[in-house]
N, C-alpha and C positions, 0 to 999 in steps of 0.2 A: 853790320853789327860788330861791335868791338869785342876783343877777347880779354877776359880778366883772368889773372893767374892766382891760383890758390897757394897755400903754404903746406908745410908738412903736416899741419893739423888736420888737413882735409881727409887724409887716409884713415879709414876706420870709423869715421863719424856718420856719414850718410851714404856709404857704399861707393865713394869716389875711388878712382884708381888713376895713377899717373898716366898722362897722355889721353885720357878720355875726356869728353866734353859734356857739359851740362848746361841746359838753357836757363838763363835768368832773365828777368825783365830788363836788366841793363845791358845784357850781352851774353857771351858764352863764358862759362867758368871752365877753365882747363887746369886740371891738377897736374903739376909737372915735377913735384918733389916727393920722393918716396919717404913715408914716415919711418922713423926708427921704431915706434910703437904707437898704437892708438892711445895708450895711457899717457905717454909723454906728450902727445899732441894735445889731448884734452886738458892736461895740466897747464898748458901754456895759454889757454883761453880764459877770458874773463866771463863770468857767469852773468846773465841778464839780471835786472833788478828784481824780477819775480817770475815764478812759473806762469805759463800761459795755457789756458784751456780753450780748445777749439771745439765748437759745437757743430754737429753734422747729423744728417740723417743716417740711418743704419743700413741702407741698401748697398749692394756691392759697388755700384757706380759712385755713390756718394763717398764711400770710404776710400775708393781709389783716388778720387779727386782730392780728398783731404790729405791722403798720403803724399800727393804731388805738392800740395801747399806746404806741408811739413818739410819736405826735402828742400824746396826752394828757400824757405825761411832759415833752415839750418845752414845752407850754403852761403846765403847772403850774410848771415851773422858771422860766419867763419872768416869771410873776407874782411870784416871789421875787427877780427881777433876776439870774437865773443862766442859764447855757446848759449843756446836757448834751451830751457826746460819746457817741453811741449807735451801736452796730453790731450786726449779727445773725450768728448761725451756724446754718446749716440742718443738721438731723440726720435720720437715718432710724431709726425705732423698730422694735421687734419686729413690730408690726402692719404697718408699711410693708414690711418684709422678708419678710412671709408673706402675699402678696396673695390666695392661694387657700385659705388655712386658714379653717375656720369660726371666727367670732369667739369663740364659747364656749370653744373649745379653747385660746385664747391667754390667757384670764384677764384680770383687771383690770390696768390699767397698761400694756397692750400698746402703746398709742399715746402713752405718757407716759414710759416708762422711760429712753430715751436723753436726753431733755430734763432729767429730774430728775438723772440721773447727771452730766450736764455741769455743772449748778449745784452739786451736792454736792461735786464734785471741784475746783471753782474754775475750770474751763474757761470757764464763763459766770457772770455775776452774777445773772441772773434767767432764768426760763423761762416761756413763755406756753403755756397749756393751754386746750382746750375741756374744761371741768370734768366733763362727762359721761363723758369718757374716763379720768378719774383714779380710783384707788382711794379708798375713803372715809377712809383715813388716809395721810398723806404719809410718805415715807421719813424716817427719823430725821435730824434736823438741818436739815430744810427747813420753811419757814413759808409759808402762804398769805397773802401780804401785800396783795393787792389783788384786787377783783372789779370788772370793768367793768359798767356798766348792762346789765341782762339784756335780750336780744332776746326776741321772741315765742318762748316755749318749745314751742309746739304743733308737731305734725307736719303735713305737707302731702302730698297725693296728686298724683302726676303720671301721667296716663293717655294712651293713644294716641287714645282717643275723646274729642273735645271735649265731648260731651254728658254725660260722667261727672263728677259733682260731688262724689261721696263713694263710699266703699266699697260702700254699699248699692245704688249704681247699676250696679255691674259685673254682667254676666250670669253665671249659674251656670257653673262650670268655668273662669272667668277665672283667669289665672296672675298672681299678685302677687309681685314679687321683693323680697326683703329679706334682710339678713344679721343682723337683730336678733331675738333670742329674744323680747324684749318685744313687738315688733310682731307677730311670727308668732303668738304665743299669743293675743293679743287678736283677731287676724283669725280664727284657727281657732275661737275661742270664740263670737264674735258673728256671723261669716259663714262657717259650715261648708261652704257651697256653693262657696266660692272655694278655689283651689289656692295654697299658699304654696311658693315655690321659692327656694333659696339664691341670693343675688345680692350680690356685692361689687364695688367699683370706684367711681370718681369719678362725678360727675354726668353728664359727657359719655358715659362708657361705659354707664351705665344708660339714658340716652336712646337710644343706639344700639340697645340690646336691645329697646326699645319700638318704635322705627322698623322694626326687622327683624321685628317681631311675634313675637319669642321670648317676650315677656311682655306682659301687657295693661296693667300699671301697676306703679309702685313707690311706696314711702312714704319720705320724707326729712324731716329737721328743717328747719322753715321758716327758722330763724335762719341756717343755712348758705346756703340759697338766697338769702335777702335780702342777706347780707353780700357775696355774689358778684354781686349785681345781676341775678339770673337769674329772678326770680319771674314776671315777665310773659312773658319769652321762653319759658319751659318750660310756661306755663299751670298753675302750681301752684294746687291747691285746698286751702284750710286745713281741717283736720279738727278738730272739736270735741274737748274733753277727754273727753266722754262716749263718743265713738267711738274715740278713740285717746289713752290717757293717756301723757303724755310721760315720757321717762327722767329720772331724778334729775339735776338741774343742767343740763338741756338748755337751750341758749341763753345759758349763762353762761360768760364767759371769765375765767380766773383767772391770776394771775402769782405765781410762787413765788420765794423767795430763801433764802439761808442764814439760819438763826436768829440768828447772831451778827453779821450785817452790818447794823448799825443805820442807817447812812447810806442804803443801798439800800432798807431797809424804810421809812424816812422818805419817800423819793421815791415809793414805791408807795402808801403810806398816803394821800398827797395826791390820788390819782386813784381811790381805792376808793369804791364805791357802796354805802352802808349797807343799803338795802333788799335788794339782790341778795345781799349778804354774809349777811344773816339767813336768806334763803330757802335759800341754799347750805348754811349751817350745819345747818339742820333736815333737809334732804334727805340730806346726807352722814351725819348721825347716824342717820337711819332705816336707811340701807344698812349701817352699821356694826353696828347691833343685829340686823338681819336675817341678815347673812352671818357675823358674828362672825369667828372665826379661820379659817373656811373661805374667806374672801375671798382670791382667788388673785391672781396677777399677777407678782410679782417673781421667783418661781421657775418661772413658766410653767405652774403648775397650772391645770387647767380649772375653770370655774365649777361650782357644784352644779347639779343637773338641775332647775332651777326658772326661771321668768320672773318679773320684778318691775318695778315702777315706783313712784316717789314724786314728787309734785308739790305745791308749796306756792304760796300767794298771800299776800303781805304788804301790808297797807294801812298806810303810814307815818303817815297822819293820825289813824287810829283806834287804831293800835298793836295791830292784830289780824292773826292769821295763820290761814289755813285750810290743811288738808292733805288730799290725796287719794292713796291708795296701794293697790296690790294685789300679790298673789302667786298663782302658778298653777303647774300642771305644764306641761311644755314643749309639750304638745299642746293646751293650753287647754281641756281637758275640764272641769276644775274651776278656777274663778277666784274668789278671795276678796278683796273690796274693802272698804276702810274709808275713811270721809270724816268730817272735822270741819270745820265751816264757819268758826268764829271762836274763837280762843284768844288771850288777852292775851299779847303777846310784847314785852318791853322791851329785851332784849339777846340776845347769842349764847347765853348759858347757858339762857335761856328757850326759844330756838329749838331748841337741841340736845336739851333735855328733851322737847319735843313730838315731835321726830323720833324720838328713842330709844324713846319710849312706843309709837309706832305700828310701829316696826321690830320691837320685841319681840312685839307682837300678830301681826305677819306671820310671825315665826319660829315662834311657837306654833301658828299655823294650818298652816304648812307641815309642821311636825313631826307635828301631829295627823293629817295626811293621809299621813304616811310618806314625804314627799318629801325631808326632811333630818332628821338627828338633832337632838333638842332639846338634849342635853347635849354640850358641847364637850370 
């Protein structure tokens, strides 16, 4: 990764300090010149052609992810001698407005619809998503213009007993809370002696359920816990991908904009992380091939009665990508898993081809077991 050097305008704009490093999609921004004053630095910058509005959900995690996007956009603009005027609009999605509904019943896009609608309508210029919450295809007219460097995609276990390090350490009959069909199916398949109970809510609400001994443990995405700075506080134990395969695009933050808005797309391209983008392309292609036209979301249609996961690992130095994926019935009685350790991937077309191949295999396996129809 190469190092990019900022100017005196860096200090005072987005919290930069000389000698400190900040991750950008293109490399590391290192501020090396101390500003005479933030006012003088700002005066030397050229203002962008218009203010930009960023649409986001209002959860703590969504706002933290949006803050990171803002910082990267400011830093990238300053390298070009520009300053951006950024503001946010907080929105409630279908998922936010249905806090007690099972996630399967809401379909894909339940936590993305309001953000995408705001961008498509022009009420916002860009929208920030946890990409695991997005449908495998974007609404017409929208473009996935940036992917931030991916956080750890693995899940973690939070348990009331400090001695529990993994799911296998839980005693028979322990109640594990989750709202995820993917997690539930894997737990039921590998640990049939555990009870899986429906659990929705933010981290604080789930921790309260553990403290009240209503549940023994819960499983959450490590990326979210890390971004909120809670990993040590809640005693999270990382689960290996052998024990719990992550959701497609878990740990990846994406930013969408309108296809015809070249200036906004250019701003976002400057902060996009290529390895993450390739992994996301493969995993979204896998889901598109698996779910086909059955993928739900914008009309509120429920997901098909299956559980699935798709996880890739891209080595940018070797140009190789591995993929690990599964499909199962909701009870986890039968779980079919495919793994390829290394396939040459040069660009997004290669990544999508790899993901589509394994998504097709998953669909054929699911259809062969009578879980979904093969023909659309």
